[in-house]
N, C-alpha and C positions, 0 to 999 in steps of 0.2 A: 121674767118681763124686767128690763132695764130701768133703772129709775134714775133721773136727771133731776137735780136739785137747783134751783134758780134763786141765788142770793141777791136781795135787791131787787124783788120782783116788780117793785113800784116803777121801776123804770121800764114803763108799759111799752113804749115804742121799741126799745132795744129786745124786750122779752118777745114781743111778736116777731121780730126777725129771727132771732137765735132759735126759739121754739117752734117758730113758724117752719123755719129751714128743717128743723129735726123732724116735724111731723110729716114732711114732704119725702122724707129719705125713706123708701121702702123697708129697710131693716129696724126702723123706729115706729112704725105705725101703732105699735102696741104697748108703747111706753108708759111709765109713770111718770108725771111730772109733778114735782113739788115746788110750789111757790112760796118764797118766804120773804118778808120784811116786817120792819116795824113802824110802818105806817099803815094803818087800817084802811083808810080810805083809797089810798093809792093800791094796796094789796087787793082790795075786791074788784076795782077797775081793771087789774090785770087778769083776776080771776075769771070776770065775766068775758073779757076779750079773748083770752086762751080757750076758753070752754067753746066760743062762737068758732074760734079757728077749728078747735078739734072737729066739730060738726060739719063746718063747710069744706074743710080740705082733707079731712082724715076719715070721714064716715063715723065720727065718735068712738074711734077705737082706742084712744089713749086714756087713761085715768088722770085726772086733774085734781090736786088737793092743795089748800092752802094753809099756811102756817104764820101766826101773827104773834110777834114778840119773842125776846129773848127765851122766855120759859119753853117756847116752843121748837126752838132751835136744833136741839138733838133730834127730836122726831123728824123734823124736815130732813135733816142729812143723812138718817139712819138708812144703812143699805144702798145710798146712792154709788153708781159707778161713776157719774160725771156730776162735777159741781161748778156751774157757771158763776163766776163773781161779777157782779155790777154795782155793788155798793157805793154810795156818795156820803161818806161821813159827815156830818154836819150839814149836807144839804147847801143850798144856796145861801140861806139866812137860818143861822147865822155864818156858817162855815166860810162860804165864799166872801162875803162881805168883810169879815175880819180879815180874812188873807189879802185883800185890797186895800182897805181903808187905813188900817194900821200903817203900813208900810208908807202909804201916801202922805201921811203925817210927818214922816222922815224925809220926804222928797224922793221916795222910790216909787217908781212907776212901773206898771206891770201890764202885759197884754192878755195872756191866758192865765198863768199862776197855778197849772195843776200838774207840771211836769218836772220844774225845776224852779230855781228863783226862791225867794224866801216863802213865796205861798207854796210852791210845791214841797219845801220842805216840811211846812206844818200840816199839809195836807196829807202827806205820807206818815207823819209821826202819828196823827190822831186815827188814821186808816189802820197803821199796823197796831196799834192798841186795841182794835176791834179784831183783826185778822188773827192776832195771837189767840183769842178763845176761839174762833173759827177753828183754827189748826187744831187745838187741844180737842175740840168736840169731834172733828173729823177721824183724829187719831184713835178715838174710843169707838165711834159708831159706824164709819166706812173708811177704814185705814188704808184700803187699796184704791180709793177713788183718785180721778184725776181732778185735778182744780184748775179750771180754765179760767185765768183772772183778764178781764177787760179793765178794770178800775185804774186809773191814774193817781200818783206818779208810777207809770208801768215798772220802770227798772228799779226803784225803791221797792215797791211792794213785792215784785217778783223775786227779786233778791232775797229779801228777807225770808219769804217762803222756802226758796229753794236752799238756803243756807243754814236756817233756825228752826225747821220742822221737818216732819218725815214725810211730808204730803207731796205727792207728784204733781209737780205745777209747772205750767207753761204759761206765760204771759202773751196776750195777742191784741194785736193793734189793727185799724184798719187802712195804714197810710202805706204799707208794702204793697198791697193789691193795687193800688191806683197811682202810684209814685210814676212810673214811666209812661204810662196811658195818658195820665193829666199834662204832663209834661210836653209830649209830642202832640197832644191836642193844643196846647195853649200856643205852641211853636208852628203850629199850621204843618205839622208834619204826619198827619192822619194817615198818608200811605204808607208809612213805616210801621204801623201797629201790628198787623197781621204777620205771624211768624216770626216775631222778634224774639230775642233771647236776652236775659240780663243776668246780672249777679248783684243782690243787694246785701250788705252787711256794715254792723257798726253797732250802735245802741238805739234803743227805741227813740224815737221820734228825731234822731240823728243818726238813721243808718244811710250809708252811702250807696248811690247808684254807682257801683265800681266799673261796669262794663255794660254796654247795650249796643246790640248789633241786630241789623236787619235779617229778614229770612236767609240771605245770601252769604252771610257772615260779615258784612261789611261793617265797619266802625261808624256809629252814627254821632259820637261825640264830637268831632270837627265841625259838623254842621249845627249841633246843638249848641255849641259854643259861640260860634258866629251870630246865630239868630238870638240868642238870649242876650247877648252884649249889645246888639243893636236896637233889641225892645228895651232894655233897661236907659239906654241912652235916648231915646225917641218918644217914649210914652209911659203914662203913669199907669201900672197895673198891679194886681193883687199878689204878684209873687216876686217883688223885686229884690227881697233879703235872698232868697234862694239862687236867683238869676246872678247875684253879686258874689255867693258863694262858687258857683260855677266859673266865674271871672277870675277870683280871687285864689280859690282852693283848688280848682279844677275839676269839681265834682258837685252833683246835685245830691239833695238829701230828701229823706222820705217826708217830713212832715213840714206843714204849711209854714209860709215866711212870717205870719203873725206869731205862730210858736217860736220859730228859730230866732226871732228879732230879739229874744230876751234870754236865749241859751249861752249868749257870750256878751262880751264887754264892747262891742263895735258900734251899736246903731242907737241906744237910748242913753242919752247922755244929757245931764241936767243943763249944761252950758251949750249945748249944741241942738238946739230946737229944729233947726235947718234939717237934721237927719232924719227926723221924723216925717217931715214933709217929702223930702228927697226919696225915701224909700217906702213911703206910703204905709207906715206903722200904724195899726190902730191901737191905741193905748185903751185900757179898760174893757177890751173887746169881749172877754168873757162874761163881765158884768152885763153888757148889752145882750148878750147871746142868752143869758139866763132869764133877764126880764122878757124878752119876746119870747122865750120858750114858755114860761110861766103864763104869760098873756094869752099865747094861742093854744094853750092845752086844752081849755073848755071845748074850743071848736073842733081841735084835732080830736079830742075824746068823743064828741058827738058822732063825728064822722066815722071813726073807726067801730063805734059801737052801734051805729044806725042800723036799727032793725034787727040786729044779730047777723047782719050781712058781711061782716069782715072776712076777707080773703087774703090771700098772700102767695107770692112768687119765690122761689128760692133766691136768697141774696148770695153776696160773695164773702160773708162773714166765715172765718175760717172754722167756728165752733162745730157745726153739724157735720163738716166734711172729716174733723179731727175724730169725733166720735164714730162717724161710719168707718174710717178706716182702722180704727182700735176693734171695732166690733166684728169688721168683715175680714181684715188681714189685706185688703187691696189697698196698695201703698198710695199716699198723696204727699204733695210736698207743700210746706207752708213757710212764711216766715215768722219764726217763733222767737221768744224773749227766754234765754234760758241762762243758766250758770255757765262763764265762759269756758272753765277747765281747759285752755289751750286752743278753742277754735279760732279765736284771734290772737295770734301768737305775741302782739305787741300791746296787748291790753291785758290786765291783771286777770288772774285765774279766777278770783272771787267776783269780777264784776258781773252784771248781768248783760248780755248781749243779745243782739237781733240778728240771728243768722238764718241761713236756709236749714230746713229740718226735714227728715223724713218720717212720716207717720205710718206704723202698721200695727198687727195684732201683738207686737211686742212694745209697743210704746213710742215714745218720741225720741227720734235720734238726730242729735244736731250735728251739723257738718264740718269739716274742717275747712276754714277759710285761708288760713295762712296770715302774712302781714299786711295790715293795712298801709296804704303811703303815709309817710311819717306826718305829713300835715293834717291828716284826717285823723290819725290816732291822738295826735296832741289835741285836737278840738274834742274829741271824745272823752279824754282824760281831764279835760276841765270841768266836765259833767260829771263823770264817774267818781272823782274826789268828793264831790258835794254828795253823792248818792252813797257812797260807801260811809261816810261819816254819819250822815243821817240814819242809816240802818244801825250803826253802832250805837248812836244816841237812844234809839229806840229800844234796843237790846239792853242797854246798861242804865238807863235813865239818867245819863249824865249830861247837866246841862252845857258843860263846857264843850263837848261834841256837838250840841246844836249850834253853839256861836261859832265853832270852828267849820261846820258846814256852811254857816251863811258867810263867813268871812271867804271862804273858797269858793263860794259860788261866783262866776265871773261877773253877772249883771250886778249882784249885791256888792261884791267886794270892790268894784270899779267905783260905785256911787257913794258907799259910805265908810267911814273910818270905824275901827274896830269898837270905840266905845260907845258909837250911837247903833252898830250892829247890836251889842250886847243888851242895850236898854230897850230895843226894838223886839229883840227875841223875848226878852223878859214880859214885856207888855203883851206880845202874842199868846204866849203861855198862859198869863192871867185871863186873858179874854176867852181862850178856848175853855180853860177849867171854869170860869164863871158861867159860860153857856152850857156847861155840861158835856163837853167833849175833851177830856184829859189828854194830852200827848203822849203821857207815859202809861204802861201798863206792865210793871216789873215787880 
């Protein structure tokens, strides 16, 4: 019986999607599911829901067990073939609040703060402090397991796991699957969806739609560029930053405009509030999402658990398809986050990149992409510099590396002087430690 361990199972809706997908996969009808979390209430809610799904869509064939707290973590992991990671160290309160409110005191505004920027740096540090212990436990009790990481900051966490642990790791995001479909739908080019082919590569949340063609092999970019430029010039919409990328850089990227607004030095400037309006940038967006999500959870929970009638249809999340390919040998293509090692020739080998990967019963095989257009590699490097320094800070426990990561983060460095960056980082470290979430585990 294959065992799948879900770390951070209190992420109930996401656990439902991944584990529901898995139970709908014939080869996994008889799996053992281990749900692990440090929040007892949320763990129990997920346990009830996954059991209901098992009964309703899987004839009760899976075995579902729950494991609460650090003292039960090894038992949750023991013998697992696949470990799905969806933890959020620090949660919304205090973690996310700290990440937003302290930088705001220094005049540094953010939109999402989970991938890059000062929020992404500190989210990465406090999460690596936990992943280090996960990896040690896995090396002891399930050394051959695959670690499927969904937690952000994706490139920082996956980069750490692939370089500094022995665990087979791939980082998984939702944005590759929906990138070109969302773009074509938004531009009124739905007739080009069927049979299209594309190439996407770069880094997580800034992977580039390098090529897109219709079913007959015709290049769709000329029409995309024309329509995107016209839309940005004539109407206010939700994707203006990425459409500006198309105009200025020549290519579209995978993750949303609210994310990409803070991955560079171009759009959020204290002396240019007009840019916030012009590009429709939602400052503090992740804070609003968290508040709305928390407020809506009770209703959503009641709906999901109502009368034990929970059901599910297989989603587009990669996890179940990866596990199926590894278990059966039937190949499957994903956009995976992996150690570069020459996949993208003009990015560092030690960078975590997002590239097409083939999955089969020999594992996960990244493909060689070649060289990115120079301007795209340069954009990626502004993020990679920060990611590599953050990983180095986590491994060494050296605050100077934290300062340097923040200084070289394009958004932070464009807003603040080095002296203020150092003060802000020191204040953020103290706030995290006082809240019980230290940024170092060395």
